[in-house]
Structure formats: structure tokens, C-alpha cells
N, C-alpha and C positions, 0 to 999 in steps of 0.2 A: 292606379295607372295600369294600362293594358300590358299583358305579357305574351311572349311568343308562344304559339300553340305547340311548337316542337321542342324547344329547349327550356322554356320558362323564363328567359331573360326579359327584363323590362323593355318595353317599346318606347320610342320617343313620344312626348306629349302630342296629342291630337293626330296620332298616326292612324291611317285607315287600313294599313297592312296587318295581316295576322301573323306574319313571320318576321324575325329580325334580320338585319343585314348579314349576320354571320351564317344563319341557316340558308339565306338566299345565295350566298357565295358558295356554300357547301353544295347545294343543289345544282348551281351553275357549273361547278367543277365536275360534278358527276356527269353532267350532260356534255362535257367537253368544251364549255364556253369559257372565255377569259374575261371575267368581270372584275374590275379593280376595286375591291374593298380592302381596307387595311385590317388585318387581323392583329389583335393585341398579342396573342400568343398562339403559335401553331400547334395543332394536336400532334403529339409525338409520333403516332403511327401513320400520319399522313405525309411525313417527310422521308426522303429516301435514306437518309443516314440513321433513321430510327432503329434499324436492326444492328447498328454498330455499337458495341460497348467495350471498345478497346481499353479505355482508361479503367473501367471496372475490372476488366480481366487482368490488367497490369497490377492493380492494387491487390486483387485476389491472389494472384500468383506470388507477389512479394510476401504477403502474410503466410501463405503455405510454405514458401521456401525458407523463411526465417524459422518457422515452427519445425520443419524437418531438420534444419541445421542444429537447432537446440536439442532435439531428440537425439541426434547423433552425438552431440557433445556431452549431454547431461544424462543420457540413458532413459530408462523406462519411467523414472520419476516425473518426466515432463508430460507423460500421458495422463497422469491423475492429479498429483499434488506436488508441483515443483517447489523447491526451497526458495524463500524470499531472497536470500543472498545471490542465488543463481540468476533470478530474474533481474536483480539490480545490476549484476555483471553484464547482462545483455542489453541494458538500456531502459529498465523500468523507470517510471516516473515516481520519484521519491523526494519529497519536499526538501529535506536538508541538503541533498546532493544537487537537485535542480536549481534551487535558489542560490546556492553557493557558487554558481558559475557554470554548471553543466546543463545549460538551457536546451541543448540538443535532445535531452530526455523527453521534452514536451512532444517531440515528433517520433522518436524511436519507440516510445511506449505504445504507439498506435499499431505497431507491427509485431508486438509480442503478446503471447497468450499463455494463460496459466492452466493448460491442460487440453486434452483432446476434445472434450465436450464444449469447452469455452470457445475454441477456434471453430468447431463445427457449426455451432449455433450462429456465431458472428458472421461466418462466411456465407451461410445460407441466407441470412438477412441482407448481407452486402450484395449478393448476386441479384436478388429480387429488387430491392430498392435502388441499387446502383444502376441496373439496367434501365429502370423507368426514369430515374433522375437524369441520367446521362442523355437519354433521348429527349427529355424536356429542355435541358439547358445547353446541350452541346458538349463537346469533349473538354475544351480548355476551361470553360466556365465551371463545369462539373468538377474538374480536378481541383480548382482553386477553392470552390465551396467545400469540398471534402476536407481539404487541408485546413482551412480556417475553422471549420466546425471541430475538427480534431484538436487543434490547438486550444480552442475555447474550452473544450472538455477537459484537457489536461490542466489548464489554469484553474478551472473551477474545482477540480479534484484536490489540488494543493490548498486552495483557499479553504475548502471545507474540511479536508483530512490531511493536514500537512505532514503527518508522521505515518501515513498509511501508503503502502505500495499501490500503484495503479498501472494496469496493463490492459491492452485490448483495443479493438477497433470500434467497440460499441458506441463510444461517445461521438465519433465521426458519423457512424451509421444513424444515430439519433438525429444528428444534424441534417442528414439527407431527408429523413422523415419530416423534420420541421420545415425544410425548404419546400417539399412537395405539398404539405398541408397548406402553406401560405399560397403556393401557386394555384392549387386546386380551388382554394377559397376566393382568391383575389383575381386570378388570371382569367382570360377569355379564350376558351377553346371552341373550335368549330365542331362541337360534339353535342349530342343530346345531354340534357342535364342529368339524366339517370346514370349515364356512364361516368361522368365526372363525380357525381355524388357517391357512387359506389366505390370509386378509388379513394376518395377522400375519407369515407367511412372506414375503409380497410386500413389506411395508414394511421388514422387516429386511434383505432382499436389496437394496432401494433404498439403505438407509443403508450397508451394507457395500460395495456396488459403488462408490458415490460417494466414500467415505472412502479406498478403495484407490486409485482413479485420482487422487484429490486429492493423495495422497502422492507420486504419480509425476509429475504435472504441476506444474511449479515455480510457476506463477502462481496456483494454487488456494490459497485461504485455509482450510486445514483446521482451524486454530485456531478460526475463527468457526463452522465446521460443528460442531465438538465442543462449543463453548460453547452453541450453540443446542440441540444434541441433549440435553445433560445437563439443561438447564433444562426441556426438553419432557418428559423422563423423570420429573423431579421433580413437575412440575405434573400430568402425566397420572396418576401413581401416587396423588397426594394426592386428586385428584378422584374417581378410581375407588374409593378406600377410604373417604374422608371425606364427600364430597358428590356422589354419583353422580346423585341426583335433580335434575331441572331446576328443580323448585319449591323446593329447599332453598337459597334465595338467600343466607341468612346464612352457611351453611357454605361455599357457593361463594365468597362475598366473602372469607371468612376464609382459604380456601386460596389465593386469588389474592393476598391481602395478604402471605402468606408469600413468594410469588414477588417481590412488590414490595420486601419487606425484603431478600431475597437480592440482587436487582439493585442496590438502593440501597447495600447494604453493599459490594458489589463495586465500585460507582462511587467510594465514599469511600476504599476501600483503594487503588484505582487512582490517585486524586488524590494520595494520600500517597506511595505506593510509586514513582510516576512523576513526582514533583514536579520531578525533574531535567529532564524534557522541557519543563515549563512555563518553568523558568528559561532553558533553552536557546532556546526560541522567543522569549521576552521579550528575550533578548540579541540575537537576530537583528533584531527590530524596531528596537531602539535603535541597532544598528550601521548599519542602512539609513537611519535618521533622522539619522545623522552625529554620534552621541554615543558615541564609543568608550569613554569612562570608565564610563558606565552599562552599556554592553555587557559590559565586562570584569568588572564586579561580578556581573552575572547569570551569565556563563559560569563564573566561579569558584564561584558557588553551585551550579550544575549539577554541576560536578566534585566539590564537597564531598559532594553527595548520591550521586554515582556516579563514583568516581575513574577508572574505566576506560572512561568514555563518550567514545569517540574523537571523534565530531563536535563535542563541546564543546571539546576540546583544539584541534582544527583551527580552529574559529570564534574561539577565544581568540587563537590566533596571528594570525588576520586582523585582529582588533581591535587587537592590539599593533602590527601593521604600520601600520594606519590612524593610530595615534597616534605612530608613529615610534620605538617602543620595540623595537628589533631584538633586543636581548638577551632580552627576554621572549618575543618571537616564536620565536627560535631554541630556547629552552628548551621551549616547548610542542611545537614540531615534532619535537624529539628524543624527547619523550614519545610522540608519535604513532607514530614509527618503532619505538620500543620495544614498543608495543602491537600494531602492525600492520607487521611488517618488510617487507612487499611493497607498501606504499602508495606508488606512484610519485609521486603529487601531493605527498606530504610531503617526499620527497627533492628534488623540483624546487623547492618553496618554500623549503626550508632552504638549498639552494645559492644561490638568489637573495638570500636574507637575508644570507648570508656575503659575497656580492658587494657588497651595499649597505654592509656593514661594512668593506669593503676588505680582505677576507681571502680572496684568490683561491685560496690553497693548500687551505684548508678547503673552499671551494666545489668545487674540483677533486676532492677526496676524496669528497665527497657525490655528485657527478655520476658519478663512476666506480662508486660503489655502485649507483646507479640503472641504469647500463648493464650491470652484472652481472645485475640482475634482468631487464632487457629490453634486449638489445643493439640493437634497432631502435627505441628510444625517440628520437623527434625532439627532444623536450624535453631529454633527457639529452645528446645531441650538441650541441645549441644552447647549453646551459649550460656544457658543457666548452669550447666555442669562446669563450664570453664570458670564462671564467677564463683561457684562454690569451691572449686579446687583452689582458686587463688586465695580464698579465705580459710584454707585448710579444713574444709568440711567434706572430707573424703567420702563418707558414707552417703551424704546427700548428692554429691557429684556422681558417685557410682550409680545411684538410682536413676539419675537423669540420663546418663549414658546408656544404661540398660533400656530405658524407654526409647532412646534413639534407635537402638538395635531392633527393637520391636517394630518401630515404624518403618525403618529403612535398613535392612540387614547389610547393604553394601555402602552405607554412608562412609565417606572417606575417613579411615583411621579409627572407626568407632571401637573395634575390638582391641586395638592397641591401647587406647585410652582406658578401656575397661580393665585391661591387664595391669596397667600402671597403678590404677587406684586399688585393685585387689592386692597388689604387692604391698602398697602402703598399709592396707588393712590386714596384712599377714595371712592372706588367703592364697597360698602358693599354688595349690592344685587348681583352683578356679582361674588363677592368672594364666597358668599354662594352657588351660582349655581355651581361654579367650584369645591368647596369642596364636594358638594353632588355627583358630577360626580366621584370624587376621591373615595368616600365611595362605589360607585357601583363597582369600579374596584377592590378594596380590603379593608378590615378593617384595620385601622391604628390608634393607640392611639393619635399620634400627630395631625393627621388630625381632629379627633374628638375634641381635646382640642381647636384647632384654630377655628373650627366651633362654638363651645360653646362661645368663646370670641366674635365672630362676631354677634352671636345671642344676646348676652348681649348688644352690642352697639345698636342693633335695638329694644331693649326692649322685645325680644321674650324669656321670662323666661322659659316657658315650654320646648321649643325646646332646649334652652341652658342646662337645667338640664338633658334632655335626652342624649344630646351629651356628657356631663361630665360623666354621669353614664356609657355610652358605653365605654368611654375612660378608666374609672376605671376597667371595666370588661376586656377589652383587656390587660391592664397592669397586671391584676391578672393572666392571662393565660400565661404570658411570663415565 
């Protein structure tokens, strides 16, 4: 089939002309003639409003304003590595909170960024792609496309990484890139093919480059990027084929309603498929409120929805411990270990539960397993020391606590425990040295009382009186 000699579009069958109707219209317009050919999509720079990017500027300004407010509220940490809890407080997208009813986070996360470089790169991309996309689609269509792509990105992020924080405008920006790719590929512009192909190539390279490096950089939320990109491709293709004319308002609204239905359906599916997150978050609220029974019910509901959801098993064990049900806690911790055999916290908690149940031999076995995973685990050696001490194996317990001190000299109470064991072994001088090291770490009334008792055994009355006076002073401050 013949092609236009100017733009490369296919000509109608048996056409004797060398140029297509689009190029003919373009040439006629340049001559000042008014020839009525219907363009499927107007070239952005041939329309008077093409220089207006008011919506892009509003979105840009909102992102910058939020970032400045966060810097003023949170300090310099916002410039490089803000804390996750701080981002959650400002509206970051976090699965357990979002699915448990805080759906507004799907939108607010689009205006929050995790550092100066993060917002700088995103705003640079938004300015370039937003200006072009707004000129292609017009103001209100552009605004709706941006929002729908951002929502799709947020939903995709939770689906793929339900327990990972997600912030930033990049998902919506990828949506703009997807919409432009679809428009340049499927739309009809009164432009030479080389111009359209060049823009298409640039946008495709932008998407490919960022997806590639997003896969390499661990903190990049590529799930959000892909979610926004897919929605952008869908909306861009529908607009180009169904409602390219800006005055076809009914068709445009219909196309955008399709996007609303897709996003709404995704949200409903997310709420159903990730109900376990809502139950888990509700359980955490009730546990913090001091209602372990209600928390246990919620955590069990979460596990019923997702049997292998490790955080729910861990939280359920904490709720059982709060209630004093150590058998239930032990069962859940064993389940955690079965699901994640290298979870050091689970071994530590299970060992402590066995000690609470007065089963030191089981505790010793669990702490030994922990030390196989991590021979330098201070918690593992401290737990082993507790198990030995419970069995009156003071020398072995002392050796374990000394190992703890080698690994972590500020481990809570380590020198106090060393002092206690050295007293049991009639090593008064060594006990005094250990208790003095504990004093240097922090002031503690029990440490001072024990130190006074050791001083008494050594006949060091002055030092004993000073230690007792300090213990009384510390108790008075409580």
C-alpha cells in the first residue's frame, strides 16, 4: 500500500495522491486556507493553549509545598533519609494502614517524597512529561489521567509489597509516560513522522531506563511504576482511538469513567484480597490499647485469611504473652520458625517463653539453634546464660555473659548479671569491677544495692555507705 511521502502514513487504496489528507490540511493551514478535514488528534504545539501547563504547575507546586512543610516539621533528616514513621505520619502508603480504612493514603502518598534527590528527580520528570501530556490532552483530562494513574500505582504497590512504605509521584509520572506512548503510537498528529517518532522514542527510553534502574535499586518501588504505566497506556490508547477530539466531552468522560471503574475495581479487590492486613492492623490497635483478647481474635482472623502471614503469627504470640498464655505464645513462635527458619527474634522470644514456663532445657536448645544461625548474637548468648543460671550452672552462665559483654559492651544489664554470678562464685573483687562498669553504663538502684552488699563483705564501709546513699537517691527519683 502506498505511503505519504511527507509523513509516511498509509494512503487509501488506489489513491493517486502522494500526500495524505493530514499533510494536505497542514499545508493548507500554512497557506491560510480553511479546508475541512477531520484530524484525529491535534498536534499539541499547533493549538493556542499548548503553552499553558497550569495543572502541571499546580501539581508541581503542591509537591514542593508538602516537601518544604515536612522539612520544617521534621528537620534535616527529610533532606536525605527520613524515618519511615515520619513518612507514615504524613500520609505514606502503607498496606496495613491503607487497607484497614485509611484509603486516603492512596492519594496523599503521591505528594510525599523521601528526600531531596527523590523529589528533585520526580519534579524534573513531572515538569517535562506533564507539560507535553497537558498540551496533548487538555487541562481537565490531564488532571484526571494523572490522578487515575497515581491511584493505580498506589494500589499496585500494596498488591506487590503490602508491608513496604511507598511515597512519591513517580507512579503517576510513569502513567503520563504510558499515556503519551499510546497517543504517539496510535494517535494521528498533523506532523512529520520523524517528529512523532522522536518523541515516542524519548518517552520509551525514559520508561525503560527507569524501570531498569528501579529493578537494581532496592528502595525503588517498581510495582508502583508498572501500575501507573499500565493505566496510562490504557487511558492513552482509549483516548486516541475513542475520543481524540477535545470537544468530544461525552466520549472523553466515558473513557475516563472506564479508568475510574478499573481503579475502583482494583480497590475493591485489594480490600477483599488483603483483608488480612486490616485484621492485623486492627489487632495491633487493640493490643496497644491493652485488650489482648480482642487482639487475639483479630490476629486469628488475619491468619485465617492468610495462614502463612508471619507478622500475624508474631503479633499473636505477643498478644498471648500479654495475656500470660505461654503455651499459645510458644505454639505461634514455633510456627514462625517453621515459616522463617532464620528469624532470630522468634528464637529469642521462644527461648524466653520457655524460661517463663520454667523449662530451661528447652530454652537452652532454642538458644543453641539461634547461635548456630548467628554465633555472635548477644541475645543468643544472654539467653543461654539465663538458662544455665536457672539450672545453677553459674560458671557456664558467667562465661556466656562475658561473651555478651565482648559482643556488645552496652547490652542492657550485662555487667550487673556478671556481678551477680561472680558473687555466687565468691569472686568479690571481680564482682565489684563488673558492677562499677555497670554504673558507668547507667545509674541503677539495684546495681548500687548489690555493690554496697559486696563492699560490706570486703569491709569497705565508706564505699558501701556511698553506694547505699546513691541507691536511695535513685529510688527517690522514680
